[in-house]
C-alpha positions in Angstrom: 27.9 33.8 17.1 27.9 30.1 17.2 26.0 29.8 13.9 28.0 32.5 12.1 31.3 30.4 12.8 29.6 27.3 11.6 28.5 29.2 8.5 31.9 30.5 7.6 33.6 27.1 8.4 31.0 25.6 5.9 31.9 27.9 3.1 35.7 27.4 3.9 35.2 23.8 3.5 33.4 24.3 0.3 36.2 26.4 -1.2 38.8 24.0 -0.2 37.0 21.4 -1.8 36.4 23.3 -5.0 40.1 24.1 -5.4 41.6 20.7 -4.4 42.9 19.1 -7.7 41.9 22.2 -9.6 42.8 22.7 -13.3 45.9 24.9 -14.1 46.2 27.4 -17.2 47.9 24.4 -18.9 45.0 22.0 -18.6 46.5 20.3 -16.2 45.1 19.0 -12.5 47.1 20.8 -9.9 47.8 18.8 -6.7 50.2 18.7 -3.9 52.2 15.8 -2.7 53.9 16.2 0.9 56.7 13.5 1.1 58.2 12.2 4.4 61.7 13.0 3.2 63.7 13.8 0.0 65.8 10.9 -0.4 67.4 8.7 -3.3 65.4 5.9 -1.4 62.4 7.1 -3.5 64.0 7.1 -6.9 60.8 5.7 -8.9 58.9 8.6 -7.9 61.7 11.1 -8.7 62.0 9.3 -12.2 58.0 9.9 -12.9 58.7 13.6 -12.0 62.0 14.1 -14.3 60.5 12.1 -17.1 57.1 13.9 -17.4 54.9 11.1 -16.4 52.6 13.0 -14.2 52.1 15.5 -17.0 51.3 12.4 -19.3 48.6 11.5 -16.9 47.0 15.1 -16.9 48.8 16.2 -13.4 50.9 19.1 -12.1 52.3 17.8 -9.0 53.7 20.1 -6.4 56.3 18.4 -4.2 56.9 19.3 -0.5 59.2 18.0 2.1 57.3 17.1 5.1 60.4 16.3 7.1 58.9 13.3 9.0 55.7 11.1 8.9 54.2 13.0 11.9 54.4 16.2 10.0 53.2 14.7 6.6 50.3 13.2 8.2 49.3 16.6 10.0 49.6 18.2 6.6 47.2 15.6 5.1 44.9 15.4 7.7 44.7 19.5 7.7 44.1 19.5 3.9 47.6 21.1 3.2 48.3 18.6 0.7 46.3 16.1 -1.4 48.4 13.0 -1.2 50.6 11.9 1.4 53.8 9.9 0.9 55.2 8.3 4.4 55.4 5.0 6.5 51.7 3.3 6.5 52.1 3.0 10.5 50.9 6.6 10.5 47.6 5.6 9.0 47.2 2.8 11.5 47.5 5.4 14.2 44.9 7.7 12.8 42.6 5.3 12.3 42.9 3.7 15.7 42.2 7.2 17.2 38.9 7.0 15.6 39.3 9.7 12.9 36.1 9.6 10.6 37.8 11.0 7.8 40.8 8.4 8.2 43.8 7.8 5.6 43.7 4.9 3.0 46.9 3.6 1.4 46.4 3.2 -2.3 50.1 2.5 -3.4 53.0 0.9 -1.8 56.4 2.1 -3.4 59.1 0.6 -1.1 59.4 -2.9 0.4 62.5 -2.6 2.2 63.7 -0.2 4.8 65.8 2.2 3.1 68.4 3.0 6.0 71.6 1.6 7.1 73.7 1.3 10.4 76.9 3.2 10.4 79.6 2.4 12.9 82.5 5.0 14.0 84.9 2.3 13.7 86.1 2.4 10.0 87.9 -0.9 10.6 85.1 -2.7 12.3 84.4 -6.5 11.6 80.7 -6.1 12.4 78.3 -8.4 14.0 75.3 -7.6 15.7 76.5 -8.6 19.2 78.9 -5.4 18.7 76.0 -3.1 19.7 75.6 -4.5 22.9 76.6 -1.8 25.7 76.9 0.7 22.8 75.1 4.1 22.1 73.4 4.3 18.9 71.5 7.4 17.4 68.1 5.9 16.3 64.7 7.4 15.4 61.5 8.6 16.8 59.5 6.4 18.9 56.5 4.8 16.9 58.4 5.7 13.6 59.5 3.1 11.1 63.1 3.7 11.4 63.1 2.8 14.9 60.8 0.2 15.2 62.2 -1.7 12.2 65.8 -1.2 13.9 64.2 -2.8 17.3 62.6 -5.7 15.3 66.2 -6.5 14.0 67.6 -6.3 17.2 65.0 -8.6 18.8 65.4 -11.2 15.6 69.2 -11.2 16.9 68.3 -11.9 20.3 69.3 -8.5 21.6 67.0 -6.5 24.0 66.8 -2.7 22.6 65.8 -1.5 26.2 68.5 -3.1 28.2 71.4 -4.3 25.9 72.3 -0.8 24.5 71.5 2.9 24.7 69.3 4.3 21.8 69.1 8.1 21.7 65.7 9.0 20.3 65.4 12.9 20.8 67.6 14.0 17.6 65.5 15.7 15.1 65.1 13.8 11.9 67.9 15.0 9.3 70.1 16.3 12.0 71.5 12.6 13.1 74.4 12.4 10.9 75.5 15.7 11.8 75.2 14.7 15.7 77.1 11.8 14.9 79.9 13.9 13.0 80.1 15.9 16.1 81.2 12.9 18.4 78.0 11.5 19.5 77.3 7.8 19.9 79.0 4.8 18.4 76.8 4.2 15.8 73.8 5.7 13.8 71.0 4.8 11.7 71.1 6.9 8.5 69.3 7.2 5.4 71.0 8.1 1.9 73.0 10.2 0.9 73.9 10.9 4.7 75.2 7.2 5.2 77.5 7.2 2.0 78.3 10.7 2.9 79.8 9.6 6.2 81.6 7.0 4.5 83.1 9.6 2.0 84.2 11.9 4.6 85.6 8.8 6.7 83.7 9.6 9.7 82.1 6.4 9.6 81.5 2.8 7.9 78.1 1.2 6.8 78.1 -2.2 8.5 74.5 -3.3 8.0 71.3 -2.6 5.8 68.3 -2.4 7.8 66.6 -3.3 4.5 68.4 -6.6 4.2 68.3 -7.6 7.8 64.5 -6.8 8.3 63.4 -8.5 5.1 60.4 -7.2 3.0 58.7 -4.5 4.9 55.7 -2.2 3.5 58.1 0.9 4.3 56.4 3.9 2.4 53.3 4.0 0.7 50.9 6.9 -0.9 47.8 7.9 0.7 44.8 10.1 0.8 42.0 11.0 3.2 38.9 8.6 2.6 37.0 12.0 1.6 39.5 12.8 -1.0 39.3 9.1 -2.5 35.7 9.4 -2.9 35.5 12.8 -4.6 39.0 12.4 -7.1 39.3 8.8 -8.0 40.3 10.0 -11.5 43.2 12.1 -9.9 44.6 9.1 -7.6 44.4 6.7 -10.8 46.1 9.1 -12.8 49.0 9.5 -10.1 49.1 5.9 -9.6 49.8 5.4 -13.5 52.5 8.1 -13.4 54.2 6.2 -10.4 54.0 2.9 -12.1 55.7 4.1 -15.2 58.4 5.5 -12.8 58.8 1.6 -11.1 59.0 0.3 -14.9 61.7 2.4 -15.7 63.9 1.6 -12.8 63.1 -1.9 -13.4 64.6 -1.8 -16.8 67.4 0.6 -16.6 71.0 0.5 -15.1 71.8 2.3 -11.8 73.8 4.8 -13.7 70.9 5.6 -15.9 68.4 5.9 -12.9 71.1 8.3 -11.3 71.3 10.3 -14.7 67.4 10.7 -14.8 67.0 11.9 -11.1 70.2 13.9 -10.7 68.3 17.4 -11.1 66.2 16.2 -8.0 69.9 16.0 -6.2 71.8 18.9 -7.7 74.0 19.0 -4.4 75.2 15.4 -4.9 77.6 14.6 -7.4 76.9 11.8 -10.1 79.7 9.4 -8.7 78.2 9.6 -5.2 74.6 9.4 -6.6 75.5 6.1 -8.7 76.7 4.6 -5.5 73.7 5.1 -3.6 71.4 4.1 -6.2 73.3 1.0 -6.9 73.0 0.3 -3.2 69.4 0.5 -3.2 69.1 -1.2 -6.5 71.0 -4.4 -5.4 68.9 -4.9 -2.2 65.6 -4.9 -4.1 64.4 -2.1 -2.4 61.4 -1.0 -5.1 58.5 -3.2 -6.1 57.6 -4.2 -9.4 54.0 -2.9 -8.8 52.4 -0.7 -6.7 50.1 -3.3 -5.0 49.8 -3.3 -1.0 49.4 -6.6 -0.5 47.4 -7.8 2.7 50.2 -9.9 4.0 52.3 -6.7 3.9 49.7 -4.9 6.3 49.9 -8.0 8.5 53.6 -7.9 8.9 53.6 -4.3 9.5 51.1 -4.5 12.4 53.3 -7.3 13.6 56.1 -5.0 13.9 54.2 -2.1 15.8 52.7 -4.8 18.0 56.1 -5.9 18.9 57.2 -2.4 19.4 54.3 -1.6 21.6 52.6 0.8 19.4 49.4 -1.0 18.7 46.4 -0.5 20.4 44.4 -2.8 18.2 44.7 -4.5 14.7 43.3 -2.2 11.9 41.1 -4.4 9.0 42.9 -4.4 5.9 40.0 -3.4 3.4 39.6 0.0 5.7 43.1 1.4 5.1 44.3 -0.1 1.9 42.9 0.0 -1.6 44.5 -2.0 -4.5 42.2 -1.3 -7.3 44.0 2.0 -8.7 47.6 0.0 -8.0 46.3 -3.1 -9.9 45.0 -1.0 -12.9 48.1 0.4 -13.3 50.0 -2.4 -13.4 48.0 -3.8 -16.2 48.5 -0.6 -18.6 
C-alpha cells in the first residue's frame, strides 16, 4: 500500500512539474503570481500588468491575492503558485526550519515600509512620545509591518512591551474597520486604508513607517529553489517585465502612474489614487532596479534579531540571487 501511495505521489509530482509554466493557446507561458496583498504600494508591478510588459516577455501571469505573507509562502511551498511576492523574512523562516527545497529571492521591489501610523486625534501635533500609554492596532508577530514598527519604537527609546499596548490579533485587512469601530488610539495601515480613514475624518496620518525606518527590503519576488533550477528563462522574463514597470514609474508623474494602474483599483477614485501614489512616490518607496543587495538582507536580519524572531543568520548567497535583476537592469 505504501509503495502504491509513493508511486501515485511521484506521478502527481511529475504532472505538476510538467504543467508548471505551460504554454497557453496564445503561445504565452502561463504562471501564477501570489501577492501578499493588493496594494498601490506595489505600483510598478501593476504598471507591468497594465502596460502589457509580461506579454511582451512571453508570459501570461495570473495574479492571486494571498492576504498575508504566511499564506503566500504556504501557497508557494505547496506549489499552488509559481512566484511569491512577500516580505523576505518569510524565506528566512523557511530556510531556518530546514526545508530542502527552500525559497530564493530573485528581485526586490520596495525599499521602504509602505504603511503609516494613523491617529484617532485629527488635531494631534504628533511626536513618538505620544504613543506611550496608548493602544495601537499593530500587525502579526514575526511579520514585517509589526517588526518595522517595533524597530522604530526602539529607535525612539520606546519599549514596545512596556510603554504601550499593541493589538496583534486582528486579521490583516480588517484593521481599519476595527479602528473605525472605536478600537485603539492609533492603527498601522497600508494604503488605501490610511488615506481612506483621513478622507472619512476617522483618523489622521501622523507618521510614515517607511520614512521613520529608513530603507528596508520590504517586499521581494521569490521562487522555490527547484523551480529556479528548471525555469530560469521564466524567472528572467518575469524580472525583465517588472523592471520595465520600475522604469516607467521612474520617468512618469504620480498622475500618469495613477492613470495606468487605475484598472487594478477600480473601487478607488482617481483623486484618491493620485494622493496615494504621490505619498509613496515622494518617500522614494521603489527601487531603481530589482537587485536585492547583501546589505539589505543584513539590515533585515538585524530587524528580525532585534524582534526576537531570528534563530540564526541565513547566508545571503543561499536565499538571494541577483543575476536576473542585474541582467534586467542592463536591458
